[in-house]
N, C-alpha and C positions, 0 to 999 in steps of 0.2 A: 504494500499499499504506500502510496506517495505520501509525503509530509502533508501536502495540501489536503488530500482525502482524508487523512488521519485527523487533521485539525477540524475539518468540517464534520467528520463523524463524532468527535469529542464534543464539539459545540452542540450538535443535535442531541446527544445524550444528555448534557447539561440542561438544555432547553426542556427536554422531556421531564427530567427530574424536577426542574423548577416548576413546570405546569402541574405536575403531580403534587408537589408541596403546596402550590398556591390553591389548588382545588381543595385539598384537605383543610387548609387553613380557613378558606371561605366557608366550607361546610361547618367547621367548628364555630366560627363567628355567627353563622345563621342560627345554629342550634342554641347557642348562648343568647342571642338576642330574642329568640322566640320564647325561651324559657323565662327570661327576665320580663319580657312583655306580658306573659301570663301572670306573673307576680304583681307587676306595677300597674298594668293596663296602659292605655294610650294617654290617659288625661294628664299624667304627671309631666308629660312634654307638652301637649297641646294647650293646657291651661296654665302653663308656667307664667309667673309674673313677668310682663313685658312681652309675652308671646313665646311661641314655641322656638323660634330661632334664638331669642335671647336666652331662653332657659337652656338651650344646647350650648350656647357660648359660655355660659357660667359653668356648666358641667365640664366642658372641654378645658376651659381655663384651669379649673380645680385639678383635673387629671394631669394636665401638662405641668402644673406647679409640683404635683406629686412625683411625677416622672423626674423632673429636674431635680427635686430633692434627694430622691433615692440615687440617681446617677451621681450627682455632685458630692453627696456624703458618703456613698458606698455602703449606706445602711442595708441591713438585712430586715426587711419589714416583717412585722409581726402578723399582719392581717391580710394584706393585699400585695401580691407580687408585682414586680415590674411588668411581667407578661400580662397579668390581669389588667393593669393599667392601660397597656397598649391595646388589649382587646376591647376595653370599654371606649377608648378613644375612636377605634375603627367603627364600632357599632354606633357611636354618637354620629359619626360622619355619615353612616348609611341612613340613620334616622333623618339626618339633616337633608340629605337628598330627597328622601320621601316626603318630608315636609315642603321642600321647594317645589316638588312635582305634584303637590296636593294629593299625595297617596297615603298620607298619615292621617289618622283620625284628627279633624280639626273643629270638632263641634264643642 
């Protein structure tokens, strides 16, 4: 196999692995969001003071502050891991897209 073909083959394998990992992560986030949605319901977002987008901004700001603190301090959190915080941020972004697209409960 030529060097070029080998590089292309390796790149294809890496891309397939990335796609597999991404699909698994999206599935994990979806399951988590649906589970939390059943616990909280849609109103905690749609009826947030200042509106849904403002409520999401506040939650995302708090999560980012937590992420910054954990990374900067090197602390080992007792209640919520760095991974948990990133999952929440990702799901808040998804909720934000649904709100903007008027696909989230807005009553």
